[in-house]
C-alpha positions in Angstrom: 5.0 -15.6 8.1 6.2 -13.5 5.2 7.4 -10.1 6.3 8.7 -7.3 4.2 9.3 -3.6 3.8 6.3 -1.3 3.4 5.9 2.4 2.7 2.6 3.9 3.9 1.7 7.3 2.5 -0.9 9.0 4.6 -0.9 8.5 8.4 -4.5 9.1 9.1 -6.5 6.5 11.1 -6.3 3.9 8.4 -2.7 4.4 7.5 -1.6 4.6 11.1 -3.4 1.5 12.3 -2.2 -0.4 9.3 1.4 0.6 10.0 1.1 -0.5 13.6 -0.3 -3.8 12.6 2.5 -4.4 10.1 5.1 -3.6 12.7 3.5 -6.1 15.2 3.9 -8.7 12.4 7.6 -8.0 12.2 7.6 -5.8 9.1 9.6 -2.7 8.4 7.4 0.4 7.8 8.2 3.8 6.5 5.4 6.3 7.1 5.1 9.5 5.1 2.7 12.4 5.6 2.8 16.1 4.9 1.2 16.7 8.4 4.1 17.1 10.9 1.8 16.4 13.8 0.6 13.0 12.3 4.3 12.1 11.7 5.3 13.0 15.2 2.6 10.8 16.7 3.9 7.8 14.7 7.6 8.4 15.0 8.2 5.9 17.8 5.7 3.4 16.4 7.0 2.8 12.9 10.5 2.0 11.7 10.9 5.4 10.1 8.7 8.4 9.6 9.1 11.4 7.3 7.3 14.7 6.8 7.1 15.0 3.0 4.9 15.8 0.1 4.2 12.5 -1.6 3.5 14.2 -4.9 7.1 15.3 -5.1 8.8 12.7 -7.3 12.3 13.7 -6.3 11.5 13.4 -2.6 10.1 9.9 -3.1 13.1 8.8 -5.1 15.5 10.2 -2.4 13.6 8.1 0.2 14.2 4.9 -1.9 10.5 4.2 -2.2 11.0 2.2 -5.3 12.9 -0.4 -3.3 10.0 -1.2 -1.0 8.0 -4.4 -1.4 4.7 -2.6 -1.2 3.5 1.0 -1.4 0.2 1.8 0.3 -1.5 5.0 -0.6 -3.7 5.7 2.5 -4.4 9.4 1.8 -7.8 10.5 3.1 -10.1 12.9 1.4 -7.6 14.5 -1.1 -8.5 12.4 -4.1 -6.2 14.4 -6.4 -3.2 13.8 -4.1 -4.1 10.1 -3.8 -4.2 9.7 -7.6 -1.0 11.7 -8.2 0.9 9.7 -5.6 -0.4 6.4 -7.0 0.8 7.4 -10.5 4.3 8.2 -9.1 4.5 4.8 -7.3 3.5 2.9 -10.4 5.9 4.9 -12.6 8.8 4.4 -10.1 8.3 0.6 -10.3 7.1 -0.2 -6.8 6.4 -3.9 -6.9 2.9 -3.8 -5.4 0.7 -0.7 -5.0 -2.3 -0.7 -2.8 -4.6 2.3 -2.5 -7.4 3.4 -0.2 -10.5 4.7 -2.0 -13.2 6.8 -0.5 -15.8 6.5 -3.2 -16.7 4.3 -6.2 -15.5 7.0 -8.6 -12.2 7.2 -6.8 -11.9 3.5 -6.9 -12.6 3.4 -10.7 -9.8 6.0 -11.2 -7.4 3.9 -9.2 -8.3 0.8 -11.1 -7.5 2.4 -14.4 -4.1 3.3 -13.0 -3.4 -0.4 -12.5 -3.4 -0.5 -8.7 -2.9 -4.0 -7.5 -5.5 -3.8 -4.8 -8.1 -1.1 -3.9 -9.3 -0.9 -0.3 -12.6 0.7 0.9 -12.1 0.7 4.7 -15.3 2.6 5.6 -17.5 0.7 3.2 -16.0 -2.7 4.1 -16.5 -2.1 7.8 -20.1 -0.9 7.2 -20.9 -4.1 5.3 -19.4 -6.3 8.0 -21.3 -4.6 10.8 -24.6 -4.6 8.8 -24.3 -8.4 8.2 -23.5 -9.0 11.9 -26.6 -7.0 13.0 -28.9 -8.8 10.6 -27.5 -12.3 11.2 -27.3 -13.1 15.0 -24.9 -16.0 14.5 -22.6 -14.2 12.1 -19.2 -13.3 13.7 -17.3 -12.0 10.7 -17.8 -11.4 7.0 -15.2 -11.1 4.2 -16.3 -10.2 0.7 -14.1 -12.0 -1.9 -15.7 -10.5 -4.9 -19.1 -9.1 -5.9 -20.5 -12.6 -5.8 -18.5 -14.7 -3.3 -17.8 -14.3 0.4 -16.3 -16.0 3.5 -18.3 -15.9 6.7 -17.6 -17.0 10.3 -20.8 -18.4 11.9 -21.4 -19.6 15.4 -22.7 -23.1 15.5 -26.3 -22.9 16.8 -27.8 -25.4 19.2 -29.8 -27.1 16.4 -26.6 -28.3 14.8 -25.0 -29.6 18.0 -23.3 -33.0 17.6 -24.1 -33.1 13.9 -21.3 -34.2 11.5 -20.4 -32.2 8.4 -21.6 -35.1 6.4 -25.0 -34.8 8.1 -25.0 -31.1 7.4 -24.1 -31.7 3.8 -23.8 -28.0 3.1 -22.1 -28.3 -0.3 -24.9 -30.4 -1.8 -27.8 -28.7 -0.1 -26.6 -25.1 -0.3 -23.5 -24.9 -2.5 -21.4 -23.8 0.5 -18.3 -25.3 1.9 -17.1 -25.4 5.5 -13.4 -24.8 5.1 -12.4 -24.5 8.8 -13.7 -25.1 12.3 -12.7 -23.2 15.5 -13.3 -25.5 18.4 -12.2 -25.6 22.1 -9.4 -27.9 21.0 -8.1 -25.4 18.4 -8.5 -24.6 14.7 -9.2 -27.4 12.2 -8.4 -26.5 8.6 -10.2 -28.5 5.8 -12.3 -30.6 8.2 -13.4 -34.0 7.2 -17.0 -35.2 6.7 -16.8 -37.0 10.0 -15.9 -33.9 12.0 -18.7 -33.0 14.5 -20.2 -29.6 15.2 -20.7 -28.4 18.7 -22.8 -25.6 20.0 -20.8 -22.3 20.0 -18.0 -23.7 17.8 -17.2 -21.4 14.8 -17.7 -22.5 11.2 -15.7 -20.7 8.5 -17.9 -21.1 5.3 -17.2 -20.1 1.7 -19.8 -19.7 -1.1 -21.7 -17.4 -3.3 -23.6 -14.6 -1.5 -27.0 -16.1 -2.5 -26.1 -19.5 -1.3 -24.6 -18.2 2.0 -27.7 -16.2 2.7 -29.9 -19.3 2.1 -27.6 -21.4 4.3 -27.9 -18.9 7.1 -31.7 -18.5 6.8 -32.5 -22.2 6.5 -30.0 -23.7 8.8 -28.1 -21.4 11.2 -31.0 -19.0 12.0 -33.8 -21.5 12.1 
């Protein structure tokens, strides 16, 4: 697993949880926030924490932010501060800059700044929950783009003991089963002869339209 050094600016719920997860994966994390209470809460959970104004270029330079592998702007509702901080990280030459957006307009502004990845935590979670509510067998949903997604689907009883060749999802629906989670473990790139068993989990990739048709006509029948 590739680890690295990350600086997270903004230690609200998203920034704090992201920092904890990165620490659990063996990464080094510097957390920055202007709220002293937020920094105190994370001081023992991250590698380093600092109370600082992230729009102060001199402060960021003194912290060596430009040397980190990735800078994550996780600032909450202050769009102006988010944009100014992002500009500074880009100008300082941080290798990869990721930013949280709270609206489409915010995201468009970040996109114009050349951010490497824009994250919409609330929107993405809402989409995942909505799909899980509407599709009973859907366990997880990841949007790859506006047109393509990856979904985790529980194998229904109607597909029990069927091979992937029998299912023929690529020809019939334009979807590909890229992995299977079974009681024996995870099978990446399963073969046509691999069998499905009730309550196994299929990881399926395809266009959103094709995935919806696959779910409606096969999984939810």
